[in-house]
N, C-alpha and C positions, 0 to 999 in steps of 0.2 A: 405164594410166589406172585400170583396175580395182584394181590394187594400191594406188594413191594414195588412192582413195576408202576402201578398207578401213583404210588407215593413218590417215586423217583421222577415220574413225569411231571407231577405237580411242583416238585421242588425245582425242576429245570425251568418250568414256566415262570415261577416266581423269581428265579435268578435272572432270567432274560429281561423280565419287566423291571427289576431293580436296576439293571445296567442301563436300560433305555431311559430311566428317570433320573439317573445320577447326574449331578451337576457337572458341567464342563470345567474342569479344573486345569485345563491345559494353559500354559503360559501364552499370552498374546503380546505381540510386539508391534510397535507403531513408529511411523516416521512423520515428522512435521513437513508439510509441503505447501507451496503456494496454491491458494484456492483458485483453480482454473475456471470456476464458475463466476468469479469476480474480476479476474485479472487476465490480461494478455501478457505473456512473458516475451517481450520484444527482442531483447538481446542481452548478452553478458551472462553473468552467473548470479542469479537471484536465488538466495537460499533462506530457509527458515531455520533459525537456531535459537533454542531456549525461548520460543514464542516471540522472536524478533525477526524482522526482515533485514537481511544483509544484502547490500548491492555492491558487488565487487567486479571490477573490470578484469577480464581474463587476457587482454592483449592491449598493446599501446594505442590501438585505434578503435577499440571496441566499446568501452563504456559498459554500463549496465542499466537497463530500463524496463519498467513495467507500466502498463496503462490499464485503467479500469475499463471493463466492458460496457459500463453504464456511462452516459453523458448527463451533465447537469447544467441548468440555466441559472442566471442571476437570482437574487433573493434567497441566497443560501450562504452557508459558511463551512469552510473546510478546516478541520483541525488535524494537525500532524505533530506527533512527538518524535523528534529525530535528533541524531547526533552524526556529525561528519568529521572524519579525521582532518581533512584539509579544506573543505568547502572550495574545491578547485573551481576554476572558471566555468566549466560546463555542467557542474552539479546543480540541479534545480529540483525543487519540490513545489507542486501546486497543480494548477488546472491548465490544460493545453490541448491543442489539436492542430493538425496540419491538413490543409485541403489546397485550394488555390491560394489561400492565405495561411499565414502562421499566426494563430491567436494564442495568447498565453496570459496567465496571471500567476506569477511564480516568485518564489524566494530563490535568488541566484546571486552568487558572488557578492554578498553583502548588500543586496538591494531588493526592494519590491519591484519586480519587473512586470510592466504592462506592455504587451505586444499585440499590435494589430497591423500586420505587415504582409504585403503582397510578396509571394515567393518569386515572382518574375522580376522583382527589383524596380517597380514603378516609382515615380516621383512621390506618389501619395503614401509611400511606406511610412508607418508610424510606430514608434516604440518610446517608452519612457521608463527611466530607472530612478526610483526614489530611494535614497540611502537609508538603510536600517540604522537607527540610533544605537550606539554602543556595540556595534558589530564586532569589534576587535576582542571584546570580552565575551560576547555571546557565542561566537563561533567555537570557543574552546570547550563548551559544555553542551549537555543535552538540553533542548528547549521545546516548549509547546508553542507552536505557531498556529494562529488562526487567521485565515484569509476570509474576510467578510465581503462578499461580492454583491453589490447592489447595482441597480441600473445607473450607469454612468459614474460609478464610484466604487473604490476598493479601499478597505481599511485592513491594516495588518496589526494584529495583537500578538505580543510576545510575552509568554508566561502571565497572561491575564491583563496586560497593560497595553493600551493603544500606543503603538510605536511610531507608525507613519501611515500616510494615506495619499490617495490620488483621486482627483475628480476631473473628469474631462472626456473628450470624444474618443480617446484611445482605448477606453475600457471595452472589451469584447461584449457583444450582445447576442452571441450564438451559443448553443450547447457545447460544453467542453468536457474532456475526459480528465480524470485524475491521472497525473503523470509523475512518477517518481524516478528520477534519473541521476545516476552517478557518472561523474566525469570519466573520460578515458585515461586520466592520470592514474597510473597503477598504485600510487601511494595513497589514494583516497578511498576509504571504505565508509559507506553510509549505513547506519543502523537505524531502522524505523521501528518504534515500539507499537504504535497503532495509528490508524487513519479513521476519521469520522467525518461524515458529511451530514449537516443538519439543514432542514428547511427553515424558512423565516419564522416559523412557529416554534423553533428549537427542537422539533421532533427529528429523531435520527432517521435518515433515509438511506444511509450506507455506513457500514462499519466493518473494519477488519482488525482484529487483535493479533493476527498471524498465529493463531492457535489451531489451525485446521490440520488434521492428521489422517493418515490412512494406515490400515493394517498391512503389515509385511511379514514374510516368513522369518521366524526366529533363527538366528545362526547357531 
């Protein structure tokens, strides 16, 4: 009898140990979300779907906008792969910041936009729009845009080819954020595949493929 009890006790201990060492085969569920360590979700309805960023306006006055938490200075280049349904007037992709001035280097309504403008509306306000060559065809498809920002100069490459450029005093010379902004036009939906920032050495200093996910309860 005593031997049987000892045997049962040993078997029980072995069973408990085997259970504790068993692999976790439970189903895990995930949801793709905007990486809050890289971006501020400023307004609108920014969603990650199929490892793409979608910027959709939720109201006629809202628009949709995210901004990078990191700022960047010239001698760098920003690469964005993006498609917009409409490329409405207020939709813009690029580098931007608002303070006492509005500084920007952006792709907007068919132009390379260079803005160095006082918000107070002083006479010294400056902005320049360089038309993007072949825009009527380009805006209908997904494209890879590269904004090469140098001191006093900006070059825009579209799908690997230099498209247009600007040299002059309007080029901002302060750190800017990456800003991805969809118009408040409810018909415009912007889909961004990835964003990469490179230093002058071509080394990546920022990247988001919009593949960040968190574990969620399975339904």
